[in-house]
Every structure is written in C-alpha cells, then in structure tokens.
mmCIF file as gemmi writes it, N, C-alpha and C atoms, coordinates in Angstrom:
data_model
loop_
_atom_site.group_PDB
_atom_site.id
_atom_site.type_symbol
_atom_site.label_atom_id
_atom_site.label_alt_id
_atom_site.label_comp_id
_atom_site.label_asym_id
_atom_site.label_entity_id
_atom_site.label_seq_id
_atom_site.pdbx_PDB_ins_code
_atom_site.Cartn_x
_atom_site.Cartn_y
_atom_site.Cartn_z
_atom_site.occupancy
_atom_site.B_iso_or_equiv
_atom_site.pdbx_formal_charge
_atom_site.auth_seq_id
_atom_site.auth_asym_id
_atom_site.pdbx_PDB_model_num
ATOM 1 N N . MET Axp A 1 ? 124.54 12.364 225.789 1 0 ? 1 A 1
ATOM 2 C CA . MET Axp A 1 ? 125.23 11.278 226.468 1 0 ? 1 A 1
ATOM 3 C C . MET Axp A 1 ? 126.028 11.885 227.615 1 0 ? 1 A 1
ATOM 4 N N . ASP Axp A 2 ? 125.805 11.361 228.809 1 0 ? 2 A 1
ATOM 5 C CA . ASP Axp A 2 ? 126.486 11.89 229.976 1 0 ? 2 A 1
ATOM 6 C C . ASP Axp A 2 ? 127.677 11.005 230.346 1 0 ? 2 A 1
ATOM 7 N N . THR Axp A 3 ? 128.448 11.474 231.289 1 0 ? 3 A 1
ATOM 8 C CA . THR Axp A 3 ? 129.667 10.758 231.673 1 0 ? 3 A 1
ATOM 9 C C . THR Axp A 3 ? 129.374 9.418 232.332 1 0 ? 3 A 1
ATOM 10 N N . THR Axp A 4 ? 128.234 9.315 232.985 1 0 ? 4 A 1
ATOM 11 C CA . THR Axp A 4 ? 127.877 8.046 233.618 1 0 ? 4 A 1
ATOM 12 C C . THR Axp A 4 ? 127.684 6.955 232.572 1 0 ? 4 A 1
ATOM 13 N N . ALA Axp A 5 ? 127.034 7.283 231.472 1 0 ? 5 A 1
ATOM 14 C CA . ALA Axp A 5 ? 126.815 6.304 230.406 1 0 ? 5 A 1
ATOM 15 C C . ALA Axp A 5 ? 128.139 5.893 229.771 1 0 ? 5 A 1
ATOM 16 N N . VAL Axp A 6 ? 129.009 6.857 229.57 1 0 ? 6 A 1
ATOM 17 C CA . VAL Axp A 6 ? 130.312 6.551 228.976 1 0 ? 6 A 1
ATOM 18 C C . VAL Axp A 6 ? 131.122 5.645 229.895 1 0 ? 6 A 1
ATOM 19 N N . LEU Axp A 7 ? 131.137 5.959 231.177 1 0 ? 7 A 1
ATOM 20 C CA . LEU Axp A 7 ? 131.876 5.137 232.132 1 0 ? 7 A 1
ATOM 21 C C . LEU Axp A 7 ? 131.277 3.736 232.255 1 0 ? 7 A 1
ATOM 22 N N . ASP Axp A 8 ? 129.957 3.647 232.189 1 0 ? 8 A 1
ATOM 23 C CA . ASP Axp A 8 ? 129.305 2.342 232.258 1 0 ? 8 A 1
ATOM 24 C C . ASP Axp A 8 ? 129.663 1.486 231.042 1 0 ? 8 A 1
ATOM 25 N N . ILE Axp A 9 ? 129.631 2.069 229.865 1 0 ? 9 A 1
ATOM 26 C CA . ILE Axp A 9 ? 129.984 1.341 228.639 1 0 ? 9 A 1
ATOM 27 C C . ILE Axp A 9 ? 131.456 0.934 228.667 1 0 ? 9 A 1
ATOM 28 N N . ALA Axp A 10 ? 132.316 1.838 229.11 1 0 ? 10 A 1
ATOM 29 C CA . ALA Axp A 10 ? 133.744 1.524 229.185 1 0 ? 10 A 1
ATOM 30 C C . ALA Axp A 10 ? 134.013 0.404 230.187 1 0 ? 10 A 1
ATOM 31 N N . THR Axp A 11 ? 133.312 0.43 231.31 1 0 ? 11 A 1
ATOM 32 C CA . THR Axp A 11 ? 133.474 -0.627 232.314 1 0 ? 11 A 1
ATOM 33 C C . THR Axp A 11 ? 133.015 -1.965 231.766 1 0 ? 11 A 1
ATOM 34 N N . GLN Axp A 12 ? 131.871 -1.977 231.099 1 0 ? 12 A 1
ATOM 35 C CA . GLN Axp A 12 ? 131.375 -3.215 230.497 1 0 ? 12 A 1
ATOM 36 C C . GLN Axp A 12 ? 132.344 -3.747 229.44 1 0 ? 12 A 1
ATOM 37 N N . ALA Axp A 13 ? 132.919 -2.852 228.649 1 0 ? 13 A 1
ATOM 38 C CA . ALA Axp A 13 ? 133.866 -3.266 227.613 1 0 ? 13 A 1
ATOM 39 C C . ALA Axp A 13 ? 135.145 -3.847 228.218 1 0 ? 13 A 1
ATOM 40 N N . MET Axp A 14 ? 135.64 -3.238 229.284 1 0 ? 14 A 1
ATOM 41 C CA . MET Axp A 14 ? 136.848 -3.744 229.927 1 0 ? 14 A 1
ATOM 42 C C . MET Axp A 14 ? 136.606 -5.102 230.59 1 0 ? 14 A 1
ATOM 43 N N . VAL Axp A 15 ? 135.453 -5.277 231.206 1 0 ? 15 A 1
ATOM 44 C CA . VAL Axp A 15 ? 135.118 -6.56 231.825 1 0 ? 15 A 1
ATOM 45 C C . VAL Axp A 15 ? 134.985 -7.632 230.756 1 0 ? 15 A 1
ATOM 46 N N . LEU Axp A 16 ? 134.351 -7.292 229.642 1 0 ? 16 A 1
ATOM 47 C CA . LEU Axp A 16 ? 134.22 -8.251 228.55 1 0 ? 16 A 1
ATOM 48 C C . LEU Axp A 16 ? 135.587 -8.613 227.973 1 0 ? 16 A 1
ATOM 49 N N . ALA Axp A 17 ? 136.457 -7.631 227.812 1 0 ? 17 A 1
ATOM 50 C CA . ALA Axp A 17 ? 137.802 -7.912 227.298 1 0 ? 17 A 1
ATOM 51 C C . ALA Axp A 17 ? 138.565 -8.844 228.232 1 0 ? 17 A 1
ATOM 52 N N . ALA Axp A 18 ? 138.421 -8.634 229.527 1 0 ? 18 A 1
ATOM 53 C CA . ALA Axp A 18 ? 139.092 -9.512 230.5 1 0 ? 18 A 1
ATOM 54 C C . ALA Axp A 18 ? 138.509 -10.92 230.45 1 0 ? 18 A 1
ATOM 55 N N . LYS Axp A 19 ? 137.177 -11.021 230.339 1 0 ? 19 A 1
ATOM 56 C CA . LYS Axp A 19 ? 136.541 -12.34 230.254 1 0 ? 19 A 1
ATOM 57 C C . LYS Axp A 19 ? 136.969 -13.083 228.991 1 0 ? 19 A 1
ATOM 58 N N . LEU Axp A 20 ? 137.098 -12.373 227.881 1 0 ? 20 A 1
ATOM 59 C CA . LEU Axp A 20 ? 137.455 -13.022 226.62 1 0 ? 20 A 1
ATOM 60 C C . LEU Axp A 20 ? 138.934 -13.414 226.586 1 0 ? 20 A 1
ATOM 61 N N . ALA Axp A 21 ? 139.779 -12.656 227.242 1 0 ? 21 A 1
ATOM 62 C CA . ALA Axp A 21 ? 141.206 -12.953 227.217 1 0 ? 21 A 1
ATOM 63 C C . ALA Axp A 21 ? 141.596 -14.004 228.256 1 0 ? 21 A 1
ATOM 64 N N . ALA Axp A 22 ? 140.787 -14.17 229.283 1 0 ? 22 A 1
ATOM 65 C CA . ALA Axp A 22 ? 141.138 -15.05 230.397 1 0 ? 22 A 1
ATOM 66 C C . ALA Axp A 22 ? 141.411 -16.501 230.003 1 0 ? 22 A 1
ATOM 67 N N . PRO Axp A 23 ? 140.577 -17.155 229.204 1 0 ? 23 A 1
ATOM 68 C CA . PRO Axp A 23 ? 140.862 -18.566 228.905 1 0 ? 23 A 1
ATOM 69 C C . PRO Axp A 23 ? 142.217 -18.789 228.233 1 0 ? 23 A 1
ATOM 70 N N . VAL Axp A 24 ? 142.548 -17.951 227.274 1 0 ? 24 A 1
ATOM 71 C CA . VAL Axp A 24 ? 143.818 -18.112 226.562 1 0 ? 24 A 1
ATOM 72 C C . VAL Axp A 24 ? 144.99 -17.763 227.467 1 0 ? 24 A 1
ATOM 73 N N . LEU Axp A 25 ? 144.87 -16.682 228.225 1 0 ? 25 A 1
ATOM 74 C CA . LEU Axp A 25 ? 145.971 -16.264 229.088 1 0 ? 25 A 1
ATOM 75 C C . LEU Axp A 25 ? 146.219 -17.238 230.227 1 0 ? 25 A 1
ATOM 76 N N . VAL Axp A 26 ? 145.153 -17.733 230.833 1 0 ? 26 A 1
ATOM 77 C CA . VAL Axp A 26 ? 145.317 -18.683 231.932 1 0 ? 26 A 1
ATOM 78 C C . VAL Axp A 26 ? 145.905 -19.989 231.416 1 0 ? 26 A 1
ATOM 79 N N . THR Axp A 27 ? 145.454 -20.436 230.257 1 0 ? 27 A 1
ATOM 80 C CA . THR Axp A 27 ? 146.002 -21.654 229.664 1 0 ? 27 A 1
ATOM 81 C C . THR Axp A 27 ? 147.485 -21.496 229.369 1 0 ? 27 A 1
ATOM 82 N N . ALA Axp A 28 ? 147.863 -20.384 228.764 1 0 ? 28 A 1
ATOM 83 C CA . ALA Axp A 28 ? 149.276 -20.144 228.459 1 0 ? 28 A 1
ATOM 84 C C . ALA Axp A 28 ? 150.097 -20.036 229.748 1 0 ? 28 A 1
ATOM 85 N N . LEU Axp A 29 ? 149.525 -19.439 230.777 1 0 ? 29 A 1
ATOM 86 C CA . LEU Axp A 29 ? 150.226 -19.323 232.05 1 0 ? 29 A 1
ATOM 87 C C . LEU Axp A 29 ? 150.473 -20.686 232.686 1 0 ? 29 A 1
ATOM 88 N N . VAL Axp A 30 ? 149.46 -21.516 232.708 1 0 ? 30 A 1
ATOM 89 C CA . VAL Axp A 30 ? 149.593 -22.837 233.327 1 0 ? 30 A 1
ATOM 90 C C . VAL Axp A 30 ? 150.573 -23.702 232.546 1 0 ? 30 A 1
ATOM 91 N N . VAL Axp A 31 ? 150.454 -23.706 231.223 1 0 ? 31 A 1
ATOM 92 C CA . VAL Axp A 31 ? 151.366 -24.51 230.404 1 0 ? 31 A 1
ATOM 93 C C . VAL Axp A 31 ? 152.789 -23.969 230.506 1 0 ? 31 A 1
ATOM 94 N N . GLY Axp A 32 ? 152.95 -22.662 230.494 1 0 ? 32 A 1
ATOM 95 C CA . GLY Axp A 32 ? 154.276 -22.072 230.638 1 0 ? 32 A 1
ATOM 96 C C . GLY Axp A 32 ? 154.914 -22.414 231.967 1 0 ? 32 A 1
ATOM 97 N N . PHE Axp A 33 ? 154.116 -22.387 233.032 1 0 ? 33 A 1
ATOM 98 C CA . PHE Axp A 33 ? 154.638 -22.76 234.344 1 0 ? 33 A 1
ATOM 99 C C . PHE Axp A 33 ? 155.056 -24.225 234.373 1 0 ? 33 A 1
ATOM 100 N N . ALA Axp A 34 ? 154.223 -25.093 233.807 1 0 ? 34 A 1
ATOM 101 C CA . ALA Axp A 34 ? 154.548 -26.526 233.785 1 0 ? 34 A 1
ATOM 102 C C . ALA Axp A 34 ? 155.811 -26.796 232.976 1 0 ? 34 A 1
ATOM 103 N N . VAL Axp A 35 ? 155.938 -26.153 231.828 1 0 ? 35 A 1
ATOM 104 C CA . VAL Axp A 35 ? 157.126 -26.351 230.997 1 0 ? 35 A 1
ATOM 105 C C . VAL Axp A 35 ? 158.363 -25.81 231.707 1 0 ? 35 A 1
ATOM 106 N N . SER Axp A 36 ? 158.237 -24.655 232.347 1 0 ? 36 A 1
ATOM 107 C CA . SER Axp A 36 ? 159.372 -24.101 233.082 1 0 ? 36 A 1
ATOM 108 C C . SER Axp A 36 ? 159.791 -25 234.24 1 0 ? 36 A 1
ATOM 109 N N . LEU Axp A 37 ? 158.823 -25.594 234.892 1 0 ? 37 A 1
ATOM 110 C CA . LEU Axp A 37 ? 159.119 -26.522 235.976 1 0 ? 37 A 1
ATOM 111 C C . LEU Axp A 37 ? 159.869 -27.748 235.447 1 0 ? 37 A 1
ATOM 112 N N . VAL Axp A 38 ? 159.413 -28.28 234.325 1 0 ? 38 A 1
ATOM 113 C CA . VAL Axp A 38 ? 160.092 -29.424 233.71 1 0 ? 38 A 1
ATOM 114 C C . VAL Axp A 38 ? 161.497 -29.034 233.262 1 0 ? 38 A 1
ATOM 115 N N . GLN Axp A 39 ? 161.634 -27.842 232.694 1 0 ? 39 A 1
ATOM 116 C CA . GLN Axp A 39 ? 162.949 -27.383 232.255 1 0 ? 39 A 1
ATOM 117 C C . GLN Axp A 39 ? 163.903 -27.212 233.429 1 0 ? 39 A 1
ATOM 118 N N . SER Axp A 40 ? 163.418 -26.706 234.536 1 0 ? 40 A 1
ATOM 119 C CA . SER Axp A 40 ? 164.311 -26.513 235.683 1 0 ? 40 A 1
ATOM 120 C C . SER Axp A 40 ? 164.691 -27.841 236.326 1 0 ? 40 A 1
ATOM 121 N N . VAL Axp A 41 ? 163.781 -28.803 236.307 1 0 ? 41 A 1
ATOM 122 C CA . VAL Axp A 41 ? 164.086 -30.102 236.886 1 0 ? 41 A 1
ATOM 123 C C . VAL Axp A 41 ? 165.084 -30.864 236.015 1 0 ? 41 A 1
ATOM 124 N N . THR Axp A 42 ? 164.878 -30.815 234.694 1 0 ? 42 A 1
ATOM 125 C CA . THR Axp A 42 ? 165.753 -31.562 233.788 1 0 ? 42 A 1
ATOM 126 C C . THR Axp A 42 ? 166.963 -30.756 233.328 1 0 ? 42 A 1
ATOM 127 N N . GLN Axp A 43 ? 166.991 -29.469 233.625 1 0 ? 43 A 1
ATOM 128 C CA . GLN Axp A 43 ? 168.061 -28.553 233.22 1 0 ? 43 A 1
ATOM 129 C C . GLN Axp A 43 ? 168.229 -28.484 231.713 1 0 ? 43 A 1
ATOM 130 N N . ILE Axp A 44 ? 167.123 -28.609 230.989 1 0 ? 44 A 1
ATOM 131 C CA . ILE Axp A 44 ? 167.122 -28.419 229.536 1 0 ? 44 A 1
ATOM 132 C C . ILE Axp A 44 ? 166.628 -26.999 229.283 1 0 ? 44 A 1
ATOM 133 N N . GLN Axp A 45 ? 167.46 -26.158 228.727 1 0 ? 45 A 1
ATOM 134 C CA . GLN Axp A 45 ? 167.106 -24.765 228.477 1 0 ? 45 A 1
ATOM 135 C C . GLN Axp A 45 ? 166.999 -24.533 226.972 1 0 ? 45 A 1
ATOM 136 N N . GLU Axp A 46 ? 165.893 -24.934 226.401 1 0 ? 46 A 1
ATOM 137 C CA . GLU Axp A 46 ? 165.654 -24.763 224.973 1 0 ? 46 A 1
ATOM 138 C C . GLU Axp A 46 ? 164.469 -23.813 224.802 1 0 ? 46 A 1
ATOM 139 N N . ILE Axp A 47 ? 164.661 -22.782 223.985 1 0 ? 47 A 1
ATOM 140 C CA . ILE Axp A 47 ? 163.628 -21.763 223.803 1 0 ? 47 A 1
ATOM 141 C C . ILE Axp A 47 ? 162.367 -22.353 223.17 1 0 ? 47 A 1
ATOM 142 N N . THR Axp A 48 ? 162.533 -23.185 222.15 1 0 ? 48 A 1
ATOM 143 C CA . THR Axp A 48 ? 161.364 -23.732 221.469 1 0 ? 48 A 1
ATOM 144 C C . THR Axp A 48 ? 160.572 -24.663 222.367 1 0 ? 48 A 1
ATOM 145 N N . LEU Axp A 49 ? 161.213 -25.262 223.339 1 0 ? 49 A 1
ATOM 146 C CA . LEU Axp A 49 ? 160.512 -26.129 224.277 1 0 ? 49 A 1
ATOM 147 C C . LEU Axp A 49 ? 159.539 -25.324 225.128 1 0 ? 49 A 1
ATOM 148 N N . SER Axp A 50 ? 159.802 -24.056 225.29 1 0 ? 50 A 1
ATOM 149 C CA . SER Axp A 50 ? 158.915 -23.196 226.058 1 0 ? 50 A 1
ATOM 150 C C . SER Axp A 50 ? 157.809 -22.603 225.183 1 0 ? 50 A 1
ATOM 151 N N . PHE Axp A 51 ? 158.14 -22.261 223.944 1 0 ? 51 A 1
ATOM 152 C CA . PHE Axp A 51 ? 157.188 -21.534 223.093 1 0 ? 51 A 1
ATOM 153 C C . PHE Axp A 51 ? 156.152 -22.439 222.449 1 0 ? 51 A 1
ATOM 154 N N . VAL Axp A 52 ? 156.555 -23.547 221.893 1 0 ? 52 A 1
ATOM 155 C CA . VAL Axp A 52 ? 155.654 -24.407 221.119 1 0 ? 52 A 1
ATOM 156 C C . VAL Axp A 52 ? 154.502 -24.948 221.965 1 0 ? 52 A 1
ATOM 157 N N . PRO Axp A 53 ? 154.733 -25.495 223.155 1 0 ? 53 A 1
ATOM 158 C CA . PRO Axp A 53 ? 153.582 -25.975 223.943 1 0 ? 53 A 1
ATOM 159 C C . PRO Axp A 53 ? 152.595 -24.869 224.312 1 0 ? 53 A 1
ATOM 160 N N . LYS Axp A 54 ? 153.104 -23.655 224.594 1 0 ? 54 A 1
ATOM 161 C CA . LYS Axp A 54 ? 152.197 -22.553 224.911 1 0 ? 54 A 1
ATOM 162 C C . LYS Axp A 54 ? 151.361 -22.163 223.706 1 0 ? 54 A 1
ATOM 163 N N . ALA Axp A 55 ? 151.968 -22.155 222.524 1 0 ? 55 A 1
ATOM 164 C CA . ALA Axp A 55 ? 151.225 -21.819 221.31 1 0 ? 55 A 1
ATOM 165 C C . ALA Axp A 55 ? 150.16 -22.862 221.008 1 0 ? 55 A 1
ATOM 166 N N . VAL Axp A 56 ? 150.5 -24.121 221.173 1 0 ? 56 A 1
ATOM 167 C CA . VAL Axp A 56 ? 149.532 -25.198 220.939 1 0 ? 56 A 1
ATOM 168 C C . VAL Axp A 56 ? 148.398 -25.12 221.968 1 0 ? 56 A 1
ATOM 169 N N . ALA Axp A 57 ? 148.732 -24.889 223.219 1 0 ? 57 A 1
ATOM 170 C CA . ALA Axp A 57 ? 147.711 -24.799 224.267 1 0 ? 57 A 1
ATOM 171 C C . ALA Axp A 57 ? 146.785 -23.604 224.043 1 0 ? 57 A 1
ATOM 172 N N . ALA Axp A 58 ? 147.355 -22.485 223.592 1 0 ? 58 A 1
ATOM 173 C CA . ALA Axp A 58 ? 146.525 -21.312 223.308 1 0 ? 58 A 1
ATOM 174 C C . ALA Axp A 58 ? 145.582 -21.59 222.142 1 0 ? 58 A 1
ATOM 175 N N . ALA Axp A 59 ? 146.054 -22.303 221.133 1 0 ? 59 A 1
ATOM 176 C CA . ALA Axp A 59 ? 145.201 -22.666 219.999 1 0 ? 59 A 1
ATOM 177 C C . ALA Axp A 59 ? 144.077 -23.595 220.444 1 0 ? 59 A 1
ATOM 178 N N . VAL Axp A 60 ? 144.394 -24.552 221.3 1 0 ? 60 A 1
ATOM 179 C CA . VAL Axp A 60 ? 143.368 -25.459 221.819 1 0 ? 60 A 1
ATOM 180 C C . VAL Axp A 60 ? 142.353 -24.684 222.663 1 0 ? 60 A 1
ATOM 181 N N . ALA Axp A 61 ? 142.822 -23.744 223.466 1 0 ? 61 A 1
ATOM 182 C CA . ALA Axp A 61 ? 141.911 -22.93 224.277 1 0 ? 61 A 1
ATOM 183 C C . ALA Axp A 61 ? 140.978 -22.112 223.39 1 0 ? 61 A 1
ATOM 184 N N . LEU Axp A 62 ? 141.506 -21.588 222.284 1 0 ? 62 A 1
ATOM 185 C CA . LEU Axp A 62 ? 140.657 -20.856 221.346 1 0 ? 62 A 1
ATOM 186 C C . LEU Axp A 62 ? 139.633 -21.771 220.69 1 0 ? 62 A 1
ATOM 187 N N . LEU Axp A 63 ? 140.033 -22.984 220.355 1 0 ? 63 A 1
ATOM 188 C CA . LEU Axp A 63 ? 139.086 -23.931 219.759 1 0 ? 63 A 1
ATOM 189 C C . LEU Axp A 63 ? 137.986 -24.307 220.743 1 0 ? 63 A 1
ATOM 190 N N . VAL Axp A 64 ? 138.362 -24.517 221.99 1 0 ? 64 A 1
ATOM 191 C CA . VAL Axp A 64 ? 137.379 -24.935 223.001 1 0 ? 64 A 1
ATOM 192 C C . VAL Axp A 64 ? 136.459 -23.775 223.389 1 0 ? 64 A 1
ATOM 193 N N . CYS Axp A 65 ? 137.019 -22.596 223.596 1 0 ? 65 A 1
ATOM 194 C CA . CYS Axp A 65 ? 136.241 -21.46 224.098 1 0 ? 65 A 1
ATOM 195 C C . CYS Axp A 65 ? 135.789 -20.491 223.015 1 0 ? 65 A 1
ATOM 196 N N . GLY Axp A 66 ? 136.159 -20.735 221.783 1 0 ? 66 A 1
ATOM 197 C CA . GLY Axp A 66 ? 135.869 -19.789 220.709 1 0 ? 66 A 1
ATOM 198 C C . GLY Axp A 66 ? 134.396 -19.502 220.52 1 0 ? 66 A 1
ATOM 199 N N . ASN Axp A 67 ? 133.568 -20.533 220.564 1 0 ? 67 A 1
ATOM 200 C CA . ASN Axp A 67 ? 132.134 -20.345 220.378 1 0 ? 67 A 1
ATOM 201 C C . ASN Axp A 67 ? 131.55 -19.468 221.479 1 0 ? 67 A 1
ATOM 202 N N . TRP Axp A 68 ? 131.966 -19.719 222.717 1 0 ? 68 A 1
ATOM 203 C CA . TRP Axp A 68 ? 131.502 -18.902 223.833 1 0 ? 68 A 1
ATOM 204 C C . TRP Axp A 68 ? 131.99 -17.456 223.694 1 0 ? 68 A 1
ATOM 205 N N . MET Axp A 69 ? 133.234 -17.285 223.259 1 0 ? 69 A 1
ATOM 206 C CA . MET Axp A 69 ? 133.8 -15.943 223.124 1 0 ? 69 A 1
ATOM 207 C C . MET Axp A 69 ? 133.036 -15.132 222.074 1 0 ? 69 A 1
ATOM 208 N N . ILE Axp A 70 ? 132.743 -15.759 220.949 1 0 ? 70 A 1
ATOM 209 C CA . ILE Axp A 70 ? 131.996 -15.061 219.897 1 0 ? 70 A 1
ATOM 210 C C . ILE Axp A 70 ? 130.587 -14.741 220.369 1 0 ? 70 A 1
ATOM 211 N N . SER Axp A 71 ? 129.972 -15.67 221.077 1 0 ? 71 A 1
ATOM 212 C CA . SER Axp A 71 ? 128.621 -15.444 221.598 1 0 ? 71 A 1
ATOM 213 C C . SER Axp A 71 ? 128.594 -14.259 222.556 1 0 ? 71 A 1
ATOM 214 N N . GLU Axp A 72 ? 129.568 -14.183 223.452 1 0 ? 72 A 1
ATOM 215 C CA . GLU Axp A 72 ? 129.641 -13.053 224.394 1 0 ? 72 A 1
ATOM 216 C C . GLU Axp A 72 ? 129.842 -11.733 223.65 1 0 ? 72 A 1
ATOM 217 N N . LEU Axp A 73 ? 130.705 -11.745 222.652 1 0 ? 73 A 1
ATOM 218 C CA . LEU Axp A 73 ? 130.983 -10.523 221.9 1 0 ? 73 A 1
ATOM 219 C C . LEU Axp A 73 ? 129.771 -10.068 221.102 1 0 ? 73 A 1
ATOM 220 N N . VAL Axp A 74 ? 129.044 -10.996 220.503 1 0 ? 74 A 1
ATOM 221 C CA . VAL Axp A 74 ? 127.846 -10.649 219.738 1 0 ? 74 A 1
ATOM 222 C C . VAL Axp A 74 ? 126.766 -10.109 220.671 1 0 ? 74 A 1
ATOM 223 N N . THR Axp A 75 ? 126.611 -10.718 221.841 1 0 ? 75 A 1
ATOM 224 C CA . THR Axp A 75 ? 125.63 -10.239 222.816 1 0 ? 75 A 1
ATOM 225 C C . THR Axp A 75 ? 125.958 -8.811 223.256 1 0 ? 75 A 1
ATOM 226 N N . PHE Axp A 76 ? 127.226 -8.553 223.528 1 0 ? 76 A 1
ATOM 227 C CA . PHE Axp A 76 ? 127.643 -7.205 223.926 1 0 ? 76 A 1
ATOM 228 C C . PHE Axp A 76 ? 127.402 -6.202 222.802 1 0 ? 76 A 1
ATOM 229 N N . THR Axp A 77 ? 127.714 -6.598 221.58 1 0 ? 77 A 1
ATOM 230 C CA . THR Axp A 77 ? 127.527 -5.702 220.436 1 0 ? 77 A 1
ATOM 231 C C . THR Axp A 77 ? 126.052 -5.389 220.228 1 0 ? 77 A 1
ATOM 232 N N . HIS Axp A 78 ? 125.193 -6.39 220.344 1 0 ? 78 A 1
ATOM 233 C CA . HIS Axp A 78 ? 123.749 -6.148 220.224 1 0 ? 78 A 1
ATOM 234 C C . HIS Axp A 78 ? 123.269 -5.21 221.322 1 0 ? 78 A 1
ATOM 235 N N . ALA Axp A 79 ? 123.762 -5.39 222.53 1 0 ? 79 A 1
ATOM 236 C CA . ALA Axp A 79 ? 123.372 -4.507 223.632 1 0 ? 79 A 1
ATOM 237 C C . ALA Axp A 79 ? 123.818 -3.07 223.363 1 0 ? 79 A 1
ATOM 238 N N . MET Axp A 80 ? 125 -2.913 222.794 1 0 ? 80 A 1
ATOM 239 C CA . MET Axp A 80 ? 125.483 -1.559 222.495 1 0 ? 80 A 1
ATOM 240 C C . MET Axp A 80 ? 124.661 -0.911 221.386 1 0 ? 80 A 1
ATOM 241 N N . PHE Axp A 81 ? 124.299 -1.683 220.362 1 0 ? 81 A 1
ATOM 242 C CA . PHE Axp A 81 ? 123.457 -1.132 219.302 1 0 ? 81 A 1
ATOM 243 C C . PHE Axp A 81 ? 122.067 -0.8 219.824 1 0 ? 81 A 1
ATOM 244 N N . ASP Axp A 82 ? 121.553 -1.574 220.769 1 0 ? 82 A 1
ATOM 245 C CA . ASP Axp A 82 ? 120.255 -1.27 221.359 1 0 ? 82 A 1
ATOM 246 C C . ASP Axp A 82 ? 120.303 -0.007 222.214 1 0 ? 82 A 1
ATOM 247 N N . LEU Axp A 83 ? 121.477 0.343 222.727 1 0 ? 83 A 1
ATOM 248 C CA . LEU Axp A 83 ? 121.621 1.547 223.557 1 0 ? 83 A 1
ATOM 249 C C . LEU Axp A 83 ? 121.715 2.836 222.746 1 0 ? 83 A 1
ATOM 250 N N . ILE Axp A 84 ? 122.002 2.735 221.474 1 0 ? 84 A 1
ATOM 251 C CA . ILE Axp A 84 ? 122.246 3.94 220.66 1 0 ? 84 A 1
ATOM 252 C C . ILE Axp A 84 ? 121.078 4.929 220.717 1 0 ? 84 A 1
ATOM 253 N N . PRO Axp A 85 ? 119.829 4.514 220.515 1 0 ? 85 A 1
ATOM 254 C CA . PRO Axp A 85 ? 118.747 5.51 220.562 1 0 ? 85 A 1
ATOM 255 C C . PRO Axp A 85 ? 118.634 6.227 221.907 1 0 ? 85 A 1
ATOM 256 N N . SER Axp A 86 ? 118.784 5.485 222.997 1 0 ? 86 A 1
ATOM 257 C CA . SER Axp A 86 ? 118.668 6.147 224.311 1 0 ? 86 A 1
ATOM 258 C C . SER Axp A 86 ? 119.851 7.065 224.581 1 0 ? 86 A 1
ATOM 259 N N . LEU Axp A 87 ? 121.02 6.731 224.049 1 0 ? 87 A 1
ATOM 260 C CA . LEU Axp A 87 ? 122.169 7.607 224.247 1 0 ? 87 A 1
ATOM 261 C C . LEU Axp A 87 ? 122.055 8.884 223.424 1 0 ? 87 A 1
ATOM 262 N N . LEU Axp A 88 ? 121.493 8.784 222.232 1 0 ? 88 A 1
ATOM 263 C CA . LEU Axp A 88 ? 121.357 9.954 221.379 1 0 ? 88 A 1
ATOM 264 C C . LEU Axp A 88 ? 120.256 10.894 221.877 1 0 ? 88 A 1
ATOM 265 N N . ASN Axp A 89 ? 119.225 10.339 222.471 1 0 ? 89 A 1
ATOM 266 C CA . ASN Axp A 89 ? 118.117 11.158 222.985 1 0 ? 89 A 1
ATOM 267 C C . ASN Axp A 89 ? 118.408 11.746 224.359 1 0 ? 89 A 1
ATOM 268 N N . GLY Axp A 90 ? 119.507 11.32 224.959 1 0 ? 90 A 1
ATOM 269 C CA . GLY Axp A 90 ? 119.86 11.842 226.277 1 0 ? 90 A 1
ATOM 270 C C . GLY Axp A 90 ? 119.05 11.218 227.402 1 0 ? 90 A 1
ATOM 271 N N . GLY Axp A 91 ? 118.392 10.105 227.119 1 0 ? 91 A 1
ATOM 272 C CA . GLY Axp A 91 ? 117.537 9.513 228.145 1 0 ? 91 A 1
ATOM 273 C C . GLY Axp A 91 ? 118.053 8.302 228.714 1 0 ? 91 A 1
C-alpha cells in the first residue's frame, strides 16, 4: 500500500464525514440562528429556549436524512472492503 492510496482513502473518508454531518449541522445552525434572532428581538434570554428547538430540529434532520446517511456509509464501506485485495497485493 502506497501513500497515494492512503491519502485517497483518507480524503474519501473526510468528504463522506462532511457529507454525513452536513444535514444535522446546517439544520442546527439555521434553527439556532432563528431562535437567537427571536431572543434578541423579544429580549428573552432563556437557555432552554435555545437548546430544545435545536435538539428537536437535529432529531428531525436525522429522521429525514437517516436512510440516505446509512446508504452512503454502507456504500463507502463496501467500496473499502472491495479495495482490500488490491491494497494488499500492491496493485
């Protein structure tokens, strides 16, 4: 196994991790921004008002995107297992 193969696998893994984390992170970011905007307009500074909507939105994002996320992860895992013989043979 050469350094090019290792770097290629690492790059693919990092891209997949970013793709899988994006739906939940973007959802939490948008909901957090909206809640913060409402809090600043109404001047209500309650910690739970910020946390609970983000947690609920992240759970909904996982429910909506979960099937796609698992499918992407399984596809990547199958591709990595298919690469094992070529990596061990040096080809």
